[in-house]
All heavy atoms as TSV, in Angstrom:
chain	resi	resn	atom	element	x	y	z
A	1	MET	N	N	0.843	-1.189	0.000
A	1	MET	CA	C	0.000	0.000	0.000
A	1	MET	C	C	0.886	1.248	0.000
A	1	MET	O	O	1.911	1.296	0.657
A	1	MET	CB	C	-0.906	-0.016	1.224
A	1	MET	CG	C	-1.791	1.199	1.321
A	1	MET	SD	S	-3.088	0.931	2.528
A	1	MET	CE	C	-4.398	1.672	1.637
A	2	ALA	N	N	0.447	2.266	-0.725
A	2	ALA	CA	C	1.228	3.502	-0.838
A	2	ALA	C	C	1.215	4.262	0.483
A	2	ALA	O	O	0.240	4.276	1.210
A	2	ALA	CB	C	0.651	4.375	-1.946
A	3	LYS	N	N	2.323	4.905	0.754
A	3	LYS	CA	C	2.440	5.722	1.959
A	3	LYS	C	C	1.583	6.976	1.815
A	3	LYS	O	O	1.618	7.648	0.797
A	3	LYS	CB	C	3.906	6.107	2.159
A	3	LYS	CG	C	4.149	6.910	3.413
A	3	LYS	CD	C	5.621	7.192	3.575
A	3	LYS	CE	C	5.869	8.035	4.798
A	3	LYS	NZ	N	7.279	8.352	4.957
A	4	GLN	N	N	0.796	7.274	2.808
A	4	GLN	CA	C	-0.053	8.459	2.771
A	4	GLN	C	C	0.786	9.708	3.057
A	4	GLN	O	O	1.583	9.728	3.974
A	4	GLN	CB	C	-1.173	8.344	3.814
A	4	GLN	CG	C	-2.242	7.358	3.424
A	4	GLN	CD	C	-3.014	7.795	2.194
A	4	GLN	OE1	O	-3.462	8.920	2.112
A	4	GLN	NE2	N	-3.156	6.912	1.235
A	5	GLN	N	N	0.575	10.714	2.272
A	5	GLN	CA	C	1.282	11.980	2.421
A	5	GLN	C	C	0.493	12.882	3.361
A	5	GLN	O	O	-0.724	12.820	3.391
A	5	GLN	CB	C	1.400	12.630	1.042
A	5	GLN	CG	C	2.306	13.799	0.987
A	5	GLN	CD	C	3.715	13.437	1.348
A	5	GLN	OE1	O	4.091	13.565	2.499
A	5	GLN	NE2	N	4.471	12.988	0.403
A	6	SER	N	N	1.170	13.700	4.102
A	6	SER	CA	C	0.470	14.630	4.990
A	6	SER	C	C	-0.283	15.653	4.145
A	6	SER	O	O	0.152	16.011	3.065
A	6	SER	CB	C	1.468	15.344	5.899
A	6	SER	OG	O	2.220	16.266	5.162
A	7	PRO	N	N	-1.424	16.113	4.647
A	7	PRO	CA	C	-2.180	17.126	3.901
A	7	PRO	C	C	-1.340	18.374	3.631
A	7	PRO	O	O	-1.503	19.033	2.627
A	7	PRO	CB	C	-3.359	17.451	4.814
A	7	PRO	CG	C	-3.458	16.307	5.738
A	7	PRO	CD	C	-2.080	15.723	5.864
A	8	THR	N	N	-0.440	18.674	4.526
A	8	THR	CA	C	0.387	19.864	4.383
A	8	THR	C	C	1.261	19.782	3.138
A	8	THR	O	O	1.363	20.741	2.390
A	8	THR	CB	C	1.269	20.049	5.624
A	8	THR	OG1	O	0.418	20.147	6.751
A	8	THR	CG2	C	2.115	21.288	5.514
A	9	PHE	N	N	1.900	18.637	2.908
A	9	PHE	CA	C	2.771	18.509	1.748
A	9	PHE	C	C	2.003	18.747	0.460
A	9	PHE	O	O	2.437	19.509	-0.397
A	9	PHE	CB	C	3.459	17.141	1.696
A	9	PHE	CG	C	4.265	16.960	0.438
A	9	PHE	CD1	C	5.539	17.486	0.349
A	9	PHE	CD2	C	3.733	16.298	-0.657
A	9	PHE	CE1	C	6.279	17.352	-0.832
A	9	PHE	CE2	C	4.461	16.157	-1.826
A	9	PHE	CZ	C	5.729	16.686	-1.910
A	10	LYS	N	N	0.862	18.109	0.313
A	10	LYS	CA	C	0.133	18.254	-0.946
A	10	LYS	C	C	-0.321	19.697	-1.158
A	10	LYS	O	O	-0.284	20.198	-2.276
A	10	LYS	CB	C	-1.031	17.267	-1.035
A	10	LYS	CG	C	-2.156	17.500	-0.070
A	10	LYS	CD	C	-3.219	16.428	-0.221
A	10	LYS	CE	C	-4.410	16.700	0.676
A	10	LYS	NZ	N	-5.422	15.667	0.528
A	11	MET	N	N	-0.712	20.371	-0.096
A	11	MET	CA	C	-1.111	21.774	-0.233
A	11	MET	C	C	0.084	22.647	-0.596
A	11	MET	O	O	-0.016	23.524	-1.458
A	11	MET	CB	C	-1.762	22.279	1.051
A	11	MET	CG	C	-3.134	21.678	1.299
A	11	MET	SD	S	-4.014	22.358	2.723
A	11	MET	CE	C	-2.857	22.098	4.054
A	12	ARG	N	N	1.226	22.421	0.054
A	12	ARG	CA	C	2.426	23.209	-0.243
A	12	ARG	C	C	2.896	22.947	-1.666
A	12	ARG	O	O	3.307	23.877	-2.368
A	12	ARG	CB	C	3.542	22.884	0.757
A	12	ARG	CG	C	3.290	23.401	2.141
A	12	ARG	CD	C	3.237	24.925	2.205
A	12	ARG	NE	N	4.544	25.481	1.870
A	12	ARG	CZ	C	4.736	26.633	1.236
A	12	ARG	NH1	N	3.724	27.381	0.897
A	12	ARG	NH2	N	5.939	27.048	0.962
A	13	LEU	N	N	2.842	21.702	-2.110
A	13	LEU	CA	C	3.262	21.371	-3.469
A	13	LEU	C	C	2.410	22.139	-4.471
A	13	LEU	O	O	2.939	22.764	-5.396
A	13	LEU	CB	C	3.156	19.865	-3.704
A	13	LEU	CG	C	3.496	19.371	-5.104
A	13	LEU	CD1	C	4.902	19.790	-5.517
A	13	LEU	CD2	C	3.333	17.856	-5.170
A	14	ARG	N	N	1.114	22.133	-4.287
A	14	ARG	CA	C	0.221	22.855	-5.205
A	14	ARG	C	C	0.487	24.356	-5.151
A	14	ARG	O	O	0.555	25.020	-6.187
A	14	ARG	CB	C	-1.232	22.564	-4.857
A	14	ARG	CG	C	-2.203	23.296	-5.796
A	14	ARG	CD	C	-3.606	22.825	-5.615
A	14	ARG	NE	N	-3.679	21.476	-6.155
A	14	ARG	CZ	C	-4.544	20.552	-5.746
A	14	ARG	NH1	N	-5.421	20.827	-4.814
A	14	ARG	NH2	N	-4.540	19.355	-6.294
A	15	GLU	N	N	0.657	24.905	-3.948
A	15	GLU	CA	C	0.931	26.340	-3.806
A	15	GLU	C	C	2.214	26.727	-4.521
A	15	GLU	O	O	2.262	27.741	-5.236
A	15	GLU	CB	C	1.051	26.716	-2.331
A	15	GLU	CG	C	-0.243	26.686	-1.560
A	15	GLU	CD	C	-0.029	26.809	-0.048
A	15	GLU	OE1	O	1.131	26.942	0.402
A	15	GLU	OE2	O	-1.029	26.762	0.679
A	16	LEU	N	N	3.270	25.936	-4.311
A	16	LEU	CA	C	4.560	26.245	-4.935
A	16	LEU	C	C	4.492	26.118	-6.451
A	16	LEU	O	O	5.062	26.937	-7.182
A	16	LEU	CB	C	5.653	25.330	-4.365
A	16	LEU	CG	C	6.016	25.589	-2.906
A	16	LEU	CD1	C	6.837	24.440	-2.349
A	16	LEU	CD2	C	6.757	26.906	-2.752
A	17	ARG	N	N	3.773	25.107	-6.940
A	17	ARG	CA	C	3.628	24.933	-8.396
A	17	ARG	C	C	2.859	26.106	-8.988
A	17	ARG	O	O	3.251	26.666	-10.020
A	17	ARG	CB	C	2.912	23.621	-8.711
A	17	ARG	CG	C	2.668	23.421	-10.205
A	17	ARG	CD	C	1.942	22.139	-10.512
A	17	ARG	NE	N	0.675	22.000	-9.833
A	17	ARG	CZ	C	-0.461	22.614	-10.197
A	17	ARG	NH1	N	-0.484	23.433	-11.223
A	17	ARG	NH2	N	-1.578	22.397	-9.519
A	18	ASN	N	N	1.768	26.491	-8.333
A	18	ASN	CA	C	0.982	27.629	-8.833
A	18	ASN	C	C	1.798	28.914	-8.808
A	18	ASN	O	O	1.731	29.714	-9.749
A	18	ASN	CB	C	-0.306	27.790	-8.026
A	18	ASN	CG	C	-1.331	26.723	-8.356
A	18	ASN	OD1	O	-1.348	26.174	-9.446
A	18	ASN	ND2	N	-2.193	26.420	-7.402
A	19	ALA	N	N	2.560	29.114	-7.743
A	19	ALA	CA	C	3.398	30.313	-7.639
A	19	ALA	C	C	4.442	30.359	-8.749
A	19	ALA	O	O	4.816	31.437	-9.220
A	19	ALA	CB	C	4.069	30.371	-6.272
A	20	ALA	N	N	4.903	29.176	-9.180
A	20	ALA	CA	C	5.886	29.104	-10.261
A	20	ALA	C	C	5.232	29.219	-11.636
A	20	ALA	O	O	5.925	29.298	-12.653
A	20	ALA	CB	C	6.669	27.794	-10.165
A	21	GLY	N	N	3.902	29.216	-11.658
A	21	GLY	CA	C	3.180	29.358	-12.926
A	21	GLY	C	C	3.220	28.120	-13.800
A	21	GLY	O	O	3.142	28.219	-15.021
A	22	LEU	N	N	3.323	26.957	-13.178
A	22	LEU	CA	C	3.392	25.707	-13.939
A	22	LEU	C	C	2.099	24.920	-13.817
A	22	LEU	O	O	1.474	24.894	-12.756
A	22	LEU	CB	C	4.530	24.823	-13.417
A	22	LEU	CG	C	5.948	25.323	-13.616
A	22	LEU	CD1	C	6.928	24.386	-12.935
A	22	LEU	CD2	C	6.272	25.430	-15.089
A	23	SER	N	N	1.731	24.248	-14.893
A	23	SER	CA	C	0.618	23.311	-14.845
A	23	SER	C	C	1.133	21.999	-14.248
A	23	SER	O	O	2.350	21.778	-14.156
A	23	SER	CB	C	0.087	23.038	-16.257
A	23	SER	OG	O	1.071	22.357	-17.022
A	24	GLN	N	N	0.216	21.133	-13.866
A	24	GLN	CA	C	0.630	19.823	-13.372
A	24	GLN	C	C	1.402	19.075	-14.459
A	24	GLN	O	O	2.404	18.419	-14.174
A	24	GLN	CB	C	-0.582	19.005	-12.925
A	24	GLN	CG	C	-1.200	19.491	-11.650
A	24	GLN	CD	C	-2.394	18.649	-11.241
A	24	GLN	OE1	O	-3.132	18.126	-12.080
A	24	GLN	NE2	N	-2.607	18.529	-9.941
A	25	ALA	N	N	0.944	19.178	-15.686
A	25	ALA	CA	C	1.599	18.471	-16.793
A	25	ALA	C	C	3.031	18.956	-16.998
A	25	ALA	O	O	3.943	18.147	-17.192
A	25	ALA	CB	C	0.790	18.640	-18.077
A	26	ARG	N	N	3.237	20.262	-16.953
A	26	ARG	CA	C	4.598	20.800	-17.143
A	26	ARG	C	C	5.508	20.425	-15.981
A	26	ARG	O	O	6.679	20.133	-16.176
A	26	ARG	CB	C	4.544	22.311	-17.325
A	26	ARG	CG	C	3.970	22.685	-18.688
A	26	ARG	CD	C	4.192	24.128	-18.935
A	26	ARG	NE	N	5.619	24.341	-19.133
A	26	ARG	CZ	C	6.142	25.017	-20.136
A	26	ARG	NH1	N	5.354	25.544	-21.039
A	26	ARG	NH2	N	7.433	25.189	-20.238
A	27	ALA	N	N	4.962	20.456	-14.762
A	27	ALA	CA	C	5.755	20.072	-13.595
A	27	ALA	C	C	6.137	18.604	-13.691
A	27	ALA	O	O	7.288	18.241	-13.439
A	27	ALA	CB	C	4.986	20.354	-12.309
A	28	ALA	N	N	5.190	17.768	-14.064
A	28	ALA	CA	C	5.459	16.328	-14.198
A	28	ALA	C	C	6.554	16.088	-15.239
A	28	ALA	O	O	7.491	15.312	-15.000
A	28	ALA	CB	C	4.188	15.579	-14.583
A	29	LYS	N	N	6.437	16.753	-16.375
A	29	LYS	CA	C	7.428	16.582	-17.442
A	29	LYS	C	C	8.806	17.034	-16.983
A	29	LYS	O	O	9.807	16.369	-17.248
A	29	LYS	CB	C	7.001	17.359	-18.684
A	29	LYS	CG	C	7.903	17.138	-19.863
A	29	LYS	CD	C	7.371	17.819	-21.106
A	29	LYS	CE	C	8.292	17.518	-22.279
A	29	LYS	NZ	N	7.791	18.115	-23.515
A	30	ALA	N	N	8.870	18.148	-16.266
A	30	ALA	CA	C	10.153	18.667	-15.785
A	30	ALA	C	C	10.817	17.708	-14.793
A	30	ALA	O	O	12.039	17.596	-14.757
A	30	ALA	CB	C	9.962	20.036	-15.148
A	31	VAL	N	N	10.003	17.031	-13.984
A	31	VAL	CA	C	10.546	16.080	-13.012
A	31	VAL	C	C	10.864	14.744	-13.673
A	31	VAL	O	O	11.701	13.994	-13.189
A	31	VAL	CB	C	9.552	15.873	-11.838
A	31	VAL	CG1	C	10.053	14.830	-10.862
A	31	VAL	CG2	C	9.322	17.183	-11.109
A	32	GLY	N	N	10.189	14.463	-14.788
A	32	GLY	CA	C	10.421	13.209	-15.496
A	32	GLY	C	C	9.506	12.087	-15.040
A	32	GLY	O	O	9.888	10.919	-15.081
A	33	VAL	N	N	8.289	12.461	-14.600
A	33	VAL	CA	C	7.311	11.458	-14.184
A	33	VAL	C	C	6.040	11.623	-15.003
A	33	VAL	O	O	5.802	12.668	-15.615
A	33	VAL	CB	C	6.970	11.561	-12.675
A	33	VAL	CG1	C	8.208	11.311	-11.829
A	33	VAL	CG2	C	6.342	12.897	-12.325
A	34	HIS	N	N	5.221	10.591	-15.014
A	34	HIS	CA	C	3.944	10.624	-15.704
A	34	HIS	C	C	3.013	11.589	-14.977
A	34	HIS	O	O	3.087	11.735	-13.753
A	34	HIS	CB	C	3.351	9.209	-15.718
A	34	HIS	CG	C	2.200	9.070	-16.650
A	34	HIS	ND1	N	0.914	9.395	-16.282
A	34	HIS	CD2	C	2.142	8.651	-17.939
A	34	HIS	CE1	C	0.113	9.173	-17.299
A	34	HIS	NE2	N	0.832	8.726	-18.321
A	35	ILE	N	N	2.141	12.243	-15.711
A	35	ILE	CA	C	1.207	13.203	-15.126
A	35	ILE	C	C	0.383	12.560	-14.007
A	35	ILE	O	O	0.104	13.194	-12.989
A	35	ILE	CB	C	0.292	13.843	-16.208
A	35	ILE	CG1	C	-0.684	14.859	-15.600
A	35	ILE	CG2	C	-0.478	12.791	-16.972
A	35	ILE	CD1	C	-0.069	16.069	-14.988
A	36	GLN	N	N	0.001	11.305	-14.179
A	36	GLN	CA	C	-0.790	10.635	-13.139
A	36	GLN	C	C	0.007	10.500	-11.841
A	36	GLN	O	O	-0.553	10.614	-10.752
A	36	GLN	CB	C	-1.262	9.261	-13.617
A	36	GLN	CG	C	-2.274	9.329	-14.744
A	36	GLN	CD	C	-3.550	10.042	-14.328
A	36	GLN	OE1	O	-3.985	9.969	-13.192
A	36	GLN	NE2	N	-4.156	10.768	-15.267
A	37	THR	N	N	1.291	10.256	-11.967
A	37	THR	CA	C	2.149	10.172	-10.783
A	37	THR	C	C	2.169	11.509	-10.070
A	37	THR	O	O	2.002	11.588	-8.851
A	37	THR	CB	C	3.580	9.768	-11.180
A	37	THR	OG1	O	3.529	8.477	-11.795
A	37	THR	CG2	C	4.523	9.746	-9.988
A	38	TYR	N	N	2.359	12.571	-10.831
A	38	TYR	CA	C	2.387	13.901	-10.238
A	38	TYR	C	C	1.051	14.221	-9.575
A	38	TYR	O	O	1.011	14.747	-8.461
A	38	TYR	CB	C	2.723	14.981	-11.286
A	38	TYR	CG	C	2.866	16.322	-10.632
A	38	TYR	CD1	C	4.084	16.733	-10.124
A	38	TYR	CD2	C	1.761	17.151	-10.431
A	38	TYR	CE1	C	4.208	17.941	-9.459
A	38	TYR	CE2	C	1.866	18.346	-9.777
A	38	TYR	CZ	C	3.102	18.737	-9.291
A	38	TYR	OH	O	3.217	19.917	-8.616
A	39	MET	N	N	-0.038	13.904	-10.223
A	39	MET	CA	C	-1.360	14.178	-9.672
A	39	MET	C	C	-1.578	13.427	-8.354
A	39	MET	O	O	-2.193	13.968	-7.435
A	39	MET	CB	C	-2.435	13.823	-10.692
A	39	MET	CG	C	-2.444	14.773	-11.884
A	39	MET	SD	S	-3.518	14.245	-13.241
A	39	MET	CE	C	-5.107	14.511	-12.499
A	40	ARG	N	N	-1.042	12.219	-8.255
A	40	ARG	CA	C	-1.147	11.463	-6.996
A	40	ARG	C	C	-0.396	12.174	-5.876
A	40	ARG	O	O	-0.833	12.139	-4.724
A	40	ARG	CB	C	-0.645	10.033	-7.179
A	40	ARG	CG	C	-1.647	9.144	-7.911
A	40	ARG	CD	C	-1.355	7.677	-7.786
A	40	ARG	NE	N	-0.338	7.125	-8.637
A	40	ARG	CZ	C	-0.444	6.915	-9.945
A	40	ARG	NH1	N	-1.541	7.223	-10.585
A	40	ARG	NH2	N	0.533	6.381	-10.619
A	41	TRP	N	N	0.701	12.834	-6.196
A	41	TRP	CA	C	1.430	13.608	-5.177
A	41	TRP	C	C	0.550	14.736	-4.658
A	41	TRP	O	O	0.457	14.954	-3.461
A	41	TRP	CB	C	2.711	14.189	-5.738
A	41	TRP	CG	C	3.745	13.207	-6.169
A	41	TRP	CD1	C	3.818	11.870	-5.853
A	41	TRP	CD2	C	4.872	13.472	-6.994
A	41	TRP	NE1	N	4.908	11.303	-6.440
A	41	TRP	CE2	C	5.577	12.263	-7.145
A	41	TRP	CE3	C	5.357	14.612	-7.623
A	41	TRP	CZ2	C	6.749	12.173	-7.897
A	41	TRP	CZ3	C	6.520	14.512	-8.376
A	41	TRP	CH2	C	7.202	13.318	-8.497
A	42	GLU	N	N	-0.091	15.462	-5.563
A	42	GLU	CA	C	-0.913	16.592	-5.141
A	42	GLU	C	C	-2.201	16.152	-4.448
A	42	GLU	O	O	-2.791	16.937	-3.716
A	42	GLU	CB	C	-1.225	17.515	-6.321
A	42	GLU	CG	C	-0.052	18.384	-6.699
A	42	GLU	CD	C	-0.427	19.604	-7.520
A	42	GLU	OE1	O	-1.633	19.870	-7.742
A	42	GLU	OE2	O	0.513	20.311	-7.948
A	43	ARG	N	N	-2.626	14.928	-4.683
A	43	ARG	CA	C	-3.797	14.403	-3.973
A	43	ARG	C	C	-3.398	13.771	-2.642
A	43	ARG	O	O	-4.252	13.384	-1.856
A	43	ARG	CB	C	-4.527	13.364	-4.826
A	43	ARG	CG	C	-5.288	13.961	-5.987
A	43	ARG	CD	C	-6.216	12.961	-6.635
A	43	ARG	NE	N	-5.570	11.747	-7.052
A	43	ARG	CZ	C	-5.257	11.428	-8.311
A	43	ARG	NH1	N	-5.536	12.259	-9.294
A	43	ARG	NH2	N	-4.676	10.286	-8.592
A	44	GLY	N	N	-2.107	13.646	-2.404
A	44	GLY	CA	C	-1.636	13.065	-1.152
A	44	GLY	C	C	-1.702	11.548	-1.118
A	44	GLY	O	O	-1.652	10.954	-0.045
A	45	GLU	N	N	-1.799	10.914	-2.272
A	45	GLU	CA	C	-1.889	9.453	-2.331
A	45	GLU	C	C	-0.526	8.785	-2.266
A	45	GLU	O	O	-0.407	7.681	-1.745
A	45	GLU	CB	C	-2.616	9.023	-3.602
A	45	GLU	CG	C	-4.055	9.492	-3.653
A	45	GLU	CD	C	-4.729	9.243	-4.982
A	45	GLU	OE1	O	-4.090	8.659	-5.889
A	45	GLU	OE2	O	-5.891	9.634	-5.127
A	46	THR	N	N	0.470	9.421	-2.846
A	46	THR	CA	C	1.836	8.912	-2.837
A	46	THR	C	C	2.768	10.099	-2.631
A	46	THR	O	O	2.325	11.248	-2.593
A	46	THR	CB	C	2.211	8.193	-4.153
A	46	THR	OG1	O	2.098	9.116	-5.232
A	46	THR	CG2	C	1.321	6.980	-4.406
A	47	GLU	N	N	4.043	9.818	-2.534
A	47	GLU	CA	C	5.014	10.898	-2.363
A	47	GLU	C	C	6.183	10.702	-3.311
A	47	GLU	O	O	6.486	9.581	-3.721
A	47	GLU	CB	C	5.501	10.966	-0.930
A	47	GLU	CG	C	6.222	9.742	-0.470
A	47	GLU	CD	C	6.607	9.815	0.992
A	47	GLU	OE1	O	6.027	10.601	1.739
A	47	GLU	OE2	O	7.516	9.068	1.367
A	48	PRO	N	N	6.828	11.789	-3.681
A	48	PRO	CA	C	7.996	11.690	-4.557
A	48	PRO	C	C	9.180	11.084	-3.806
A	48	PRO	O	O	9.248	11.146	-2.580
A	48	PRO	CB	C	8.276	13.142	-4.948
A	48	PRO	CG	C	7.672	13.965	-3.861
A	48	PRO	CD	C	6.508	13.179	-3.338
A	49	THR	N	N	10.097	10.527	-4.573
A	49	THR	CA	C	11.350	10.072	-3.978
A	49	THR	C	C	12.155	11.310	-3.584
A	49	THR	O	O	11.830	12.435	-3.990
A	49	THR	CB	C	12.176	9.247	-4.984
A	49	THR	OG1	O	12.560	10.111	-6.067
A	49	THR	CG2	C	11.415	8.038	-5.506
A	50	PHE	N	N	13.210	11.106	-2.827
A	50	PHE	CA	C	14.049	12.236	-2.439
A	50	PHE	C	C	14.624	12.929	-3.671
A	50	PHE	O	O	14.636	14.162	-3.756
A	50	PHE	CB	C	15.174	11.773	-1.508
A	50	PHE	CG	C	16.038	12.908	-1.049
A	50	PHE	CD1	C	15.571	13.827	-0.120
A	50	PHE	CD2	C	17.313	13.078	-1.559
A	50	PHE	CE1	C	16.358	14.891	0.289
A	50	PHE	CE2	C	18.110	14.131	-1.158
A	50	PHE	CZ	C	17.634	15.040	-0.223
A	51	THR	N	N	15.068	12.157	-4.641
A	51	THR	CA	C	15.622	12.726	-5.873
A	51	THR	C	C	14.569	13.542	-6.608
A	51	THR	O	O	14.840	14.652	-7.079
A	51	THR	CB	C	16.173	11.614	-6.784
A	51	THR	OG1	O	17.178	10.899	-6.071
A	51	THR	CG2	C	16.752	12.170	-8.074
A	52	GLU	N	N	13.344	13.009	-6.705
A	52	GLU	CA	C	12.260	13.741	-7.361
A	52	GLU	C	C	11.917	15.010	-6.591
A	52	GLU	O	O	11.653	16.052	-7.191
A	52	GLU	CB	C	11.026	12.845	-7.493
A	52	GLU	CG	C	11.213	11.715	-8.473
A	52	GLU	CD	C	10.167	10.628	-8.357
A	52	GLU	OE1	O	9.514	10.499	-7.288
A	52	GLU	OE2	O	10.007	9.872	-9.329
A	53	LEU	N	N	11.944	14.923	-5.270
A	53	LEU	CA	C	11.654	16.093	-4.442
A	53	LEU	C	C	12.705	17.182	-4.656
A	53	LEU	O	O	12.370	18.364	-4.772
A	53	LEU	CB	C	11.585	15.696	-2.969
A	53	LEU	CG	C	11.112	16.767	-1.996
A	53	LEU	CD1	C	9.700	17.236	-2.333
A	53	LEU	CD2	C	11.159	16.233	-0.572
A	54	CYS	N	N	13.956	16.789	-4.743
A	54	CYS	CA	C	15.030	17.760	-5.011
A	54	CYS	C	C	14.839	18.410	-6.385
A	54	CYS	O	O	15.023	19.622	-6.539
A	54	CYS	CB	C	16.394	17.080	-4.931
A	54	CYS	SG	S	16.865	16.607	-3.252
A	55	THR	N	N	14.453	17.610	-7.376
A	55	THR	CA	C	14.194	18.144	-8.712
A	55	THR	C	C	13.016	19.109	-8.671
A	55	THR	O	O	13.064	20.189	-9.267
A	55	THR	CB	C	13.928	17.004	-9.713
A	55	THR	OG1	O	15.053	16.126	-9.716
A	55	THR	CG2	C	13.698	17.535	-11.117
A	56	LEU	N	N	11.958	18.728	-7.955
A	56	LEU	CA	C	10.795	19.609	-7.795
A	56	LEU	C	C	11.209	20.947	-7.202
A	56	LEU	O	O	10.798	22.003	-7.684
A	56	LEU	CB	C	9.762	18.963	-6.877
A	56	LEU	CG	C	8.732	18.052	-7.493
A	56	LEU	CD1	C	7.933	17.357	-6.392
A	56	LEU	CD2	C	7.809	18.823	-8.409
A	57	ALA	N	N	11.994	20.891	-6.152
A	57	ALA	CA	C	12.442	22.122	-5.501
A	57	ALA	C	C	13.162	23.010	-6.509
A	57	ALA	O	O	12.919	24.223	-6.562
A	57	ALA	CB	C	13.342	21.797	-4.312
A	58	GLY	N	N	14.014	22.423	-7.305
A	58	GLY	CA	C	14.751	23.194	-8.304
A	58	GLY	C	C	13.860	23.840	-9.341
A	58	GLY	O	O	14.020	25.030	-9.639
A	59	ILE	N	N	12.891	23.099	-9.866
A	59	ILE	CA	C	12.047	23.675	-10.915
A	59	ILE	C	C	11.028	24.666	-10.359
A	59	ILE	O	O	10.581	25.547	-11.076
A	59	ILE	CB	C	11.333	22.596	-11.761
A	59	ILE	CG1	C	10.351	21.800	-10.924
A	59	ILE	CG2	C	12.315	21.707	-12.465
A	59	ILE	CD1	C	9.417	20.940	-11.736
A	60	LEU	N	N	10.706	24.516	-9.078
A	60	LEU	CA	C	9.749	25.430	-8.458
A	60	LEU	C	C	10.425	26.622	-7.792
A	60	LEU	O	O	9.752	27.489	-7.231
A	60	LEU	CB	C	8.889	24.678	-7.433
A	60	LEU	CG	C	8.039	23.531	-7.991
A	60	LEU	CD1	C	7.307	22.824	-6.864
A	60	LEU	CD2	C	7.065	24.033	-9.048
A	61	GLY	N	N	11.748	26.658	-7.840
A	61	GLY	CA	C	12.480	27.744	-7.209
A	61	GLY	C	C	12.305	27.733	-5.700
A	61	GLY	O	O	12.192	28.778	-5.069
A	62	ALA	N	N	12.285	26.533	-5.139
A	62	ALA	CA	C	12.037	26.360	-3.709
A	62	ALA	C	C	13.183	25.594	-3.059
A	62	ALA	O	O	14.066	25.085	-3.743
A	62	ALA	CB	C	10.725	25.584	-3.512
A	63	THR	N	N	13.138	25.544	-1.743
A	63	THR	CA	C	14.059	24.691	-0.998
A	63	THR	C	C	13.257	23.525	-0.456
A	63	THR	O	O	12.018	23.554	-0.450
A	63	THR	CB	C	14.703	25.443	0.181
A	63	THR	OG1	O	13.678	25.727	1.149
A	63	THR	CG2	C	15.388	26.724	-0.268
A	64	LEU	N	N	13.936	22.511	0.035
A	64	LEU	CA	C	13.221	21.376	0.619
A	64	LEU	C	C	12.381	21.822	1.809
A	64	LEU	O	O	11.276	21.318	2.026
A	64	LEU	CB	C	14.190	20.267	1.025
A	64	LEU	CG	C	14.944	19.600	-0.133
A	64	LEU	CD1	C	15.871	18.519	0.405
A	64	LEU	CD2	C	13.988	19.032	-1.160
A	65	ASN	N	N	12.872	22.779	2.562
A	65	ASN	CA	C	12.106	23.284	3.703
A	65	ASN	C	C	10.814	23.978	3.286
A	65	ASN	O	O	9.874	24.046	4.080
A	65	ASN	CB	C	12.950	24.233	4.548
A	65	ASN	CG	C	13.928	23.507	5.432
A	65	ASN	OD1	O	13.719	22.346	5.795
A	65	ASN	ND2	N	15.009	24.166	5.774
A	66	ASP	N	N	10.751	24.474	2.068
A	66	ASP	CA	C	9.538	25.137	1.603
A	66	ASP	C	C	8.357	24.180	1.489
A	66	ASP	O	O	7.201	24.612	1.453
A	66	ASP	CB	C	9.768	25.816	0.243
A	66	ASP	CG	C	10.668	27.027	0.344
A	66	ASP	OD1	O	10.684	27.672	1.413
A	66	ASP	OD2	O	11.371	27.316	-0.642
A	67	PHE	N	N	8.630	22.881	1.438
A	67	PHE	CA	C	7.558	21.894	1.344
A	67	PHE	C	C	6.969	21.584	2.720
A	67	PHE	O	O	5.957	20.901	2.832
A	67	PHE	CB	C	8.060	20.602	0.696
A	67	PHE	CG	C	8.388	20.760	-0.755
A	67	PHE	CD1	C	9.697	20.932	-1.172
A	67	PHE	CD2	C	7.390	20.772	-1.713
A	67	PHE	CE1	C	10.004	21.084	-2.517
A	67	PHE	CE2	C	7.674	20.937	-3.055
A	67	PHE	CZ	C	8.990	21.089	-3.461
A	68	ARG	N	N	7.579	22.083	3.776
A	68	ARG	CA	C	7.101	21.835	5.124
A	68	ARG	C	C	6.134	22.925	5.552
A	68	ARG	O	O	6.210	24.052	5.108
A	68	ARG	CB	C	8.278	21.826	6.102
A	68	ARG	CG	C	9.276	20.715	5.802
A	68	ARG	CD	C	10.410	20.704	6.748
A	68	ARG	NE	N	9.885	20.413	8.084
A	68	ARG	CZ	C	10.533	20.661	9.193
A	68	ARG	NH1	N	11.708	21.219	9.164
A	68	ARG	NH2	N	10.006	20.373	10.343
A	69	SER	N	N	5.295	22.558	6.470
A	69	SER	CA	C	4.356	23.514	7.041
A	69	SER	C	C	5.094	24.430	7.998
A	69	SER	O	O	6.061	24.024	8.651
A	69	SER	CB	C	3.264	22.755	7.797
A	69	SER	OG	O	2.539	23.619	8.624
A	70	THR	N	N	4.606	25.623	8.139
A	70	THR	CA	C	5.184	26.526	9.140
A	70	THR	C	C	4.804	26.070	10.542
A	70	THR	O	O	5.367	26.514	11.517
A	70	THR	CB	C	4.701	27.965	8.921
A	70	THR	OG1	O	3.273	27.974	8.911
A	70	THR	CG2	C	5.234	28.518	7.617
A	71	ASP	N	N	3.833	25.156	10.660
A	71	ASP	CA	C	3.388	24.605	11.941
A	71	ASP	C	C	4.326	23.518	12.453
A	71	ASP	O	O	4.262	23.153	13.613
A	71	ASP	CB	C	1.984	23.999	11.834
A	71	ASP	CG	C	0.948	25.036	11.434
A	71	ASP	OD1	O	1.228	26.239	11.621
A	71	ASP	OD2	O	-0.116	24.643	10.939
A	72	GLU	N	N	5.155	22.955	11.564
A	72	GLU	CA	C	6.014	21.821	11.952
A	72	GLU	C	C	7.217	22.273	12.730
A	72	GLU	O	O	7.753	23.292	12.566
A	72	GLU	CB	C	6.461	21.053	10.705
A	72	GLU	CG	C	5.295	20.340	10.047
A	72	GLU	CD	C	5.740	19.591	8.811
A	72	GLU	OE1	O	6.950	19.385	8.584
A	72	GLU	OE2	O	4.878	19.184	8.049
């Protein structure tokens, strides 16, 4: 069974992607994953690998800490 992602991560991922002006499809392509995989990340069904997360941070102009909640 897939590991459940915290609601915070999926919300931060969507916020950062929107702030970068990218569609889900463009973000998925930039990371090198299928659009369905990316959509599962934003729905909180699965999570990216560390390498994918680092790539996401780079394309979104973010740091790894930006994916964390300010509540954490």
